[in-house]
Chimera marker file (.cmm) of the C-alpha trace (Angstrom):
<marker_set name="trace">
<marker id="1" x="0.000" y="0.000" z="0.000" r="1" g="1" b="0" radius="0.5"/>
<marker id="2" x="2.741" y="2.444" z="0.942" r="1" g="1" b="0" radius="0.5"/>
<marker id="3" x="4.736" y="1.541" z="-2.183" r="1" g="1" b="0" radius="0.5"/>
<marker id="4" x="1.809" y="2.306" z="-4.512" r="1" g="1" b="0" radius="0.5"/>
<marker id="5" x="1.163" y="5.590" z="-2.712" r="1" g="1" b="0" radius="0.5"/>
<marker id="6" x="4.768" y="6.689" z="-3.365" r="1" g="1" b="0" radius="0.5"/>
<marker id="7" x="4.453" y="5.803" z="-7.040" r="1" g="1" b="0" radius="0.5"/>
<marker id="8" x="1.206" y="7.725" z="-7.306" r="1" g="1" b="0" radius="0.5"/>
<marker id="9" x="2.742" y="10.781" z="-5.637" r="1" g="1" b="0" radius="0.5"/>
<marker id="10" x="5.750" y="10.652" z="-7.950" r="1" g="1" b="0" radius="0.5"/>
<marker id="11" x="3.472" y="10.392" z="-11.000" r="1" g="1" b="0" radius="0.5"/>
<marker id="12" x="1.314" y="13.322" z="-9.913" r="1" g="1" b="0" radius="0.5"/>
<marker id="13" x="4.377" y="15.475" z="-9.271" r="1" g="1" b="0" radius="0.5"/>
<marker id="14" x="5.695" y="14.850" z="-12.768" r="1" g="1" b="0" radius="0.5"/>
<marker id="15" x="2.308" y="15.472" z="-14.290" r="1" g="1" b="0" radius="0.5"/>
<marker id="16" x="1.275" y="18.616" z="-12.451" r="1" g="1" b="0" radius="0.5"/>
<marker id="17" x="4.619" y="20.318" z="-11.882" r="1" g="1" b="0" radius="0.5"/>
<marker id="18" x="5.275" y="20.889" z="-15.574" r="1" g="1" b="0" radius="0.5"/>
<marker id="19" x="5.689" y="24.482" z="-16.594" r="1" g="1" b="0" radius="0.5"/>
<marker id="20" x="2.985" y="25.810" z="-18.866" r="1" g="1" b="0" radius="0.5"/>
<marker id="21" x="4.422" y="26.633" z="-22.306" r="1" g="1" b="0" radius="0.5"/>
<marker id="22" x="2.392" y="29.456" z="-23.816" r="1" g="1" b="0" radius="0.5"/>
<marker id="23" x="2.365" y="30.013" z="-27.570" r="1" g="1" b="0" radius="0.5"/>
<marker id="24" x="0.840" y="32.904" z="-29.498" r="1" g="1" b="0" radius="0.5"/>
<marker id="25" x="-0.682" y="31.448" z="-32.659" r="1" g="1" b="0" radius="0.5"/>
<marker id="26" x="-3.574" y="31.637" z="-35.102" r="1" g="1" b="0" radius="0.5"/>
<marker id="27" x="-6.846" y="29.839" z="-34.493" r="1" g="1" b="0" radius="0.5"/>
<marker id="28" x="-8.982" y="29.282" z="-37.616" r="1" g="1" b="0" radius="0.5"/>
<marker id="29" x="-12.683" y="30.116" z="-37.716" r="1" g="1" b="0" radius="0.5"/>
<marker id="30" x="-15.124" y="30.975" z="-40.467" r="1" g="1" b="0" radius="0.5"/>
<marker id="31" x="-16.626" y="28.713" z="-43.087" r="1" g="1" b="0" radius="0.5"/>
<marker id="32" x="-15.270" y="26.651" z="-45.928" r="1" g="1" b="0" radius="0.5"/>
<marker id="33" x="-13.057" y="28.712" z="-48.269" r="1" g="1" b="0" radius="0.5"/>
<marker id="34" x="-13.700" y="31.840" z="-46.179" r="1" g="1" b="0" radius="0.5"/>
<marker id="35" x="-11.208" y="31.673" z="-43.298" r="1" g="1" b="0" radius="0.5"/>
<marker id="36" x="-11.175" y="34.055" z="-40.389" r="1" g="1" b="0" radius="0.5"/>
<marker id="37" x="-8.389" y="33.825" z="-37.812" r="1" g="1" b="0" radius="0.5"/>
<marker id="38" x="-8.074" y="34.812" z="-34.179" r="1" g="1" b="0" radius="0.5"/>
<marker id="39" x="-4.678" y="35.524" z="-32.659" r="1" g="1" b="0" radius="0.5"/>
<marker id="40" x="-4.658" y="33.690" z="-29.326" r="1" g="1" b="0" radius="0.5"/>
<marker id="41" x="-2.396" y="32.911" z="-26.395" r="1" g="1" b="0" radius="0.5"/>
<marker id="42" x="-2.772" y="29.202" z="-25.707" r="1" g="1" b="0" radius="0.5"/>
<marker id="43" x="-1.057" y="26.308" z="-23.960" r="1" g="1" b="0" radius="0.5"/>
<marker id="44" x="1.203" y="24.623" z="-26.507" r="1" g="1" b="0" radius="0.5"/>
<marker id="45" x="-0.265" y="21.176" z="-25.820" r="1" g="1" b="0" radius="0.5"/>
<marker id="46" x="-3.860" y="22.183" z="-26.558" r="1" g="1" b="0" radius="0.5"/>
<marker id="47" x="-5.471" y="21.738" z="-29.946" r="1" g="1" b="0" radius="0.5"/>
<marker id="48" x="-5.854" y="24.645" z="-32.326" r="1" g="1" b="0" radius="0.5"/>
<marker id="49" x="-9.231" y="26.002" z="-31.200" r="1" g="1" b="0" radius="0.5"/>
<marker id="50" x="-9.317" y="24.882" z="-27.561" r="1" g="1" b="0" radius="0.5"/>
<marker id="51" x="-7.870" y="25.992" z="-24.254" r="1" g="1" b="0" radius="0.5"/>
<marker id="52" x="-7.463" y="29.656" z="-25.103" r="1" g="1" b="0" radius="0.5"/>
<marker id="53" x="-5.943" y="31.744" z="-22.319" r="1" g="1" b="0" radius="0.5"/>
<marker id="54" x="-6.533" y="35.135" z="-23.957" r="1" g="1" b="0" radius="0.5"/>
<marker id="55" x="-7.677" y="36.537" z="-27.303" r="1" g="1" b="0" radius="0.5"/>
<marker id="56" x="-5.137" y="38.995" z="-28.696" r="1" g="1" b="0" radius="0.5"/>
<marker id="57" x="-6.696" y="39.999" z="-31.998" r="1" g="1" b="0" radius="0.5"/>
<marker id="58" x="-8.163" y="38.958" z="-35.334" r="1" g="1" b="0" radius="0.5"/>
<marker id="59" x="-7.076" y="38.620" z="-38.951" r="1" g="1" b="0" radius="0.5"/>
<marker id="60" x="-9.350" y="38.383" z="-41.967" r="1" g="1" b="0" radius="0.5"/>
<marker id="61" x="-7.274" y="37.520" z="-45.058" r="1" g="1" b="0" radius="0.5"/>
<marker id="62" x="-10.235" y="37.973" z="-47.436" r="1" g="1" b="0" radius="0.5"/>
<marker id="63" x="-10.685" y="41.624" z="-46.453" r="1" g="1" b="0" radius="0.5"/>
<marker id="64" x="-6.984" y="42.054" z="-45.643" r="1" g="1" b="0" radius="0.5"/>
<marker id="65" x="-8.004" y="43.380" z="-42.236" r="1" g="1" b="0" radius="0.5"/>
<marker id="66" x="-5.968" y="42.724" z="-39.122" r="1" g="1" b="0" radius="0.5"/>
<marker id="67" x="-6.694" y="43.975" z="-35.641" r="1" g="1" b="0" radius="0.5"/>
<marker id="68" x="-3.977" y="42.773" z="-33.266" r="1" g="1" b="0" radius="0.5"/>
<marker id="69" x="-3.353" y="44.298" z="-29.844" r="1" g="1" b="0" radius="0.5"/>
<marker id="70" x="0.434" y="44.628" z="-29.946" r="1" g="1" b="0" radius="0.5"/>
<marker id="71" x="0.610" y="45.696" z="-26.294" r="1" g="1" b="0" radius="0.5"/>
<marker id="72" x="-0.975" y="42.421" z="-25.178" r="1" g="1" b="0" radius="0.5"/>
<marker id="73" x="1.361" y="40.449" z="-27.455" r="1" g="1" b="0" radius="0.5"/>
<marker id="74" x="4.364" y="42.273" z="-26.009" r="1" g="1" b="0" radius="0.5"/>
<marker id="75" x="3.128" y="41.552" z="-22.475" r="1" g="1" b="0" radius="0.5"/>
<marker id="76" x="2.860" y="37.816" z="-23.236" r="1" g="1" b="0" radius="0.5"/>
<marker id="77" x="6.307" y="37.754" z="-24.844" r="1" g="1" b="0" radius="0.5"/>
<marker id="78" x="7.686" y="39.461" z="-21.743" r="1" g="1" b="0" radius="0.5"/>
<marker id="79" x="6.147" y="36.652" z="-19.660" r="1" g="1" b="0" radius="0.5"/>
<marker id="80" x="7.934" y="34.069" z="-21.812" r="1" g="1" b="0" radius="0.5"/>
<marker id="81" x="5.411" y="33.165" z="-24.509" r="1" g="1" b="0" radius="0.5"/>
<marker id="82" x="6.692" y="32.157" z="-27.924" r="1" g="1" b="0" radius="0.5"/>
<marker id="83" x="5.267" y="33.542" z="-31.165" r="1" g="1" b="0" radius="0.5"/>
<marker id="84" x="4.492" y="31.296" z="-34.120" r="1" g="1" b="0" radius="0.5"/>
<marker id="85" x="5.999" y="32.084" z="-37.536" r="1" g="1" b="0" radius="0.5"/>
<marker id="86" x="2.658" y="33.101" z="-39.063" r="1" g="1" b="0" radius="0.5"/>
<marker id="87" x="1.920" y="35.565" z="-36.270" r="1" g="1" b="0" radius="0.5"/>
<marker id="88" x="5.438" y="37.014" z="-36.599" r="1" g="1" b="0" radius="0.5"/>
<marker id="89" x="4.711" y="37.738" z="-40.263" r="1" g="1" b="0" radius="0.5"/>
<marker id="90" x="1.451" y="39.454" z="-39.329" r="1" g="1" b="0" radius="0.5"/>
<marker id="91" x="3.163" y="41.652" z="-36.738" r="1" g="1" b="0" radius="0.5"/>
<marker id="92" x="5.721" y="42.963" z="-39.246" r="1" g="1" b="0" radius="0.5"/>
<link id1="1" id2="2" r="1" g="1" b="0" radius="0.2"/>
<link id1="2" id2="3" r="1" g="1" b="0" radius="0.2"/>
<link id1="3" id2="4" r="1" g="1" b="0" radius="0.2"/>
<link id1="4" id2="5" r="1" g="1" b="0" radius="0.2"/>
<link id1="5" id2="6" r="1" g="1" b="0" radius="0.2"/>
<link id1="6" id2="7" r="1" g="1" b="0" radius="0.2"/>
<link id1="7" id2="8" r="1" g="1" b="0" radius="0.2"/>
<link id1="8" id2="9" r="1" g="1" b="0" radius="0.2"/>
<link id1="9" id2="10" r="1" g="1" b="0" radius="0.2"/>
<link id1="10" id2="11" r="1" g="1" b="0" radius="0.2"/>
<link id1="11" id2="12" r="1" g="1" b="0" radius="0.2"/>
<link id1="12" id2="13" r="1" g="1" b="0" radius="0.2"/>
<link id1="13" id2="14" r="1" g="1" b="0" radius="0.2"/>
<link id1="14" id2="15" r="1" g="1" b="0" radius="0.2"/>
<link id1="15" id2="16" r="1" g="1" b="0" radius="0.2"/>
<link id1="16" id2="17" r="1" g="1" b="0" radius="0.2"/>
<link id1="17" id2="18" r="1" g="1" b="0" radius="0.2"/>
<link id1="18" id2="19" r="1" g="1" b="0" radius="0.2"/>
<link id1="19" id2="20" r="1" g="1" b="0" radius="0.2"/>
<link id1="20" id2="21" r="1" g="1" b="0" radius="0.2"/>
<link id1="21" id2="22" r="1" g="1" b="0" radius="0.2"/>
<link id1="22" id2="23" r="1" g="1" b="0" radius="0.2"/>
<link id1="23" id2="24" r="1" g="1" b="0" radius="0.2"/>
<link id1="24" id2="25" r="1" g="1" b="0" radius="0.2"/>
<link id1="25" id2="26" r="1" g="1" b="0" radius="0.2"/>
<link id1="26" id2="27" r="1" g="1" b="0" radius="0.2"/>
<link id1="27" id2="28" r="1" g="1" b="0" radius="0.2"/>
<link id1="28" id2="29" r="1" g="1" b="0" radius="0.2"/>
<link id1="29" id2="30" r="1" g="1" b="0" radius="0.2"/>
<link id1="30" id2="31" r="1" g="1" b="0" radius="0.2"/>
<link id1="31" id2="32" r="1" g="1" b="0" radius="0.2"/>
<link id1="32" id2="33" r="1" g="1" b="0" radius="0.2"/>
<link id1="33" id2="34" r="1" g="1" b="0" radius="0.2"/>
<link id1="34" id2="35" r="1" g="1" b="0" radius="0.2"/>
<link id1="35" id2="36" r="1" g="1" b="0" radius="0.2"/>
<link id1="36" id2="37" r="1" g="1" b="0" radius="0.2"/>
<link id1="37" id2="38" r="1" g="1" b="0" radius="0.2"/>
<link id1="38" id2="39" r="1" g="1" b="0" radius="0.2"/>
<link id1="39" id2="40" r="1" g="1" b="0" radius="0.2"/>
<link id1="40" id2="41" r="1" g="1" b="0" radius="0.2"/>
<link id1="41" id2="42" r="1" g="1" b="0" radius="0.2"/>
<link id1="42" id2="43" r="1" g="1" b="0" radius="0.2"/>
<link id1="43" id2="44" r="1" g="1" b="0" radius="0.2"/>
<link id1="44" id2="45" r="1" g="1" b="0" radius="0.2"/>
<link id1="45" id2="46" r="1" g="1" b="0" radius="0.2"/>
<link id1="46" id2="47" r="1" g="1" b="0" radius="0.2"/>
<link id1="47" id2="48" r="1" g="1" b="0" radius="0.2"/>
<link id1="48" id2="49" r="1" g="1" b="0" radius="0.2"/>
<link id1="49" id2="50" r="1" g="1" b="0" radius="0.2"/>
<link id1="50" id2="51" r="1" g="1" b="0" radius="0.2"/>
<link id1="51" id2="52" r="1" g="1" b="0" radius="0.2"/>
<link id1="52" id2="53" r="1" g="1" b="0" radius="0.2"/>
<link id1="53" id2="54" r="1" g="1" b="0" radius="0.2"/>
<link id1="54" id2="55" r="1" g="1" b="0" radius="0.2"/>
<link id1="55" id2="56" r="1" g="1" b="0" radius="0.2"/>
<link id1="56" id2="57" r="1" g="1" b="0" radius="0.2"/>
<link id1="57" id2="58" r="1" g="1" b="0" radius="0.2"/>
<link id1="58" id2="59" r="1" g="1" b="0" radius="0.2"/>
<link id1="59" id2="60" r="1" g="1" b="0" radius="0.2"/>
<link id1="60" id2="61" r="1" g="1" b="0" radius="0.2"/>
<link id1="61" id2="62" r="1" g="1" b="0" radius="0.2"/>
<link id1="62" id2="63" r="1" g="1" b="0" radius="0.2"/>
<link id1="63" id2="64" r="1" g="1" b="0" radius="0.2"/>
<link id1="64" id2="65" r="1" g="1" b="0" radius="0.2"/>
<link id1="65" id2="66" r="1" g="1" b="0" radius="0.2"/>
<link id1="66" id2="67" r="1" g="1" b="0" radius="0.2"/>
<link id1="67" id2="68" r="1" g="1" b="0" radius="0.2"/>
<link id1="68" id2="69" r="1" g="1" b="0" radius="0.2"/>
<link id1="69" id2="70" r="1" g="1" b="0" radius="0.2"/>
<link id1="70" id2="71" r="1" g="1" b="0" radius="0.2"/>
<link id1="71" id2="72" r="1" g="1" b="0" radius="0.2"/>
<link id1="72" id2="73" r="1" g="1" b="0" radius="0.2"/>
<link id1="73" id2="74" r="1" g="1" b="0" radius="0.2"/>
<link id1="74" id2="75" r="1" g="1" b="0" radius="0.2"/>
<link id1="75" id2="76" r="1" g="1" b="0" radius="0.2"/>
<link id1="76" id2="77" r="1" g="1" b="0" radius="0.2"/>
<link id1="77" id2="78" r="1" g="1" b="0" radius="0.2"/>
<link id1="78" id2="79" r="1" g="1" b="0" radius="0.2"/>
<link id1="79" id2="80" r="1" g="1" b="0" radius="0.2"/>
<link id1="80" id2="81" r="1" g="1" b="0" radius="0.2"/>
<link id1="81" id2="82" r="1" g="1" b="0" radius="0.2"/>
<link id1="82" id2="83" r="1" g="1" b="0" radius="0.2"/>
<link id1="83" id2="84" r="1" g="1" b="0" radius="0.2"/>
<link id1="84" id2="85" r="1" g="1" b="0" radius="0.2"/>
<link id1="85" id2="86" r="1" g="1" b="0" radius="0.2"/>
<link id1="86" id2="87" r="1" g="1" b="0" radius="0.2"/>
<link id1="87" id2="88" r="1" g="1" b="0" radius="0.2"/>
<link id1="88" id2="89" r="1" g="1" b="0" radius="0.2"/>
<link id1="89" id2="90" r="1" g="1" b="0" radius="0.2"/>
<link id1="90" id2="91" r="1" g="1" b="0" radius="0.2"/>
<link id1="91" id2="92" r="1" g="1" b="0" radius="0.2"/>
</marker_set>
C-alpha cells in the first residue's frame, strides 16, 4: 500500500509540476473557403481552437483586415510566450 502511494505521488508530481508553455498562434474560424483567424495565447499542448488563455486579436485575409493588440502580445512575450511564424509575419 505504501509503495503504490509513493508511485502515485511521484506520478502526480511529474504530471502537475510541468511548466505551462504558452504560444501565441492563429486559431482558424469561419466557413469553408472563407477563413477568419483569431490571434490567441494558448497552452502549446492544446489543440488549435481549444484551451485559449486570452484573445489577442483577429485577422481576416479575405478583407486584408488585421486587428492585433500589440501591447498584449508584447506583455505575453515578456512573460515568456513564444510567437508562431505566421503571427510574426502578421506583426511585421
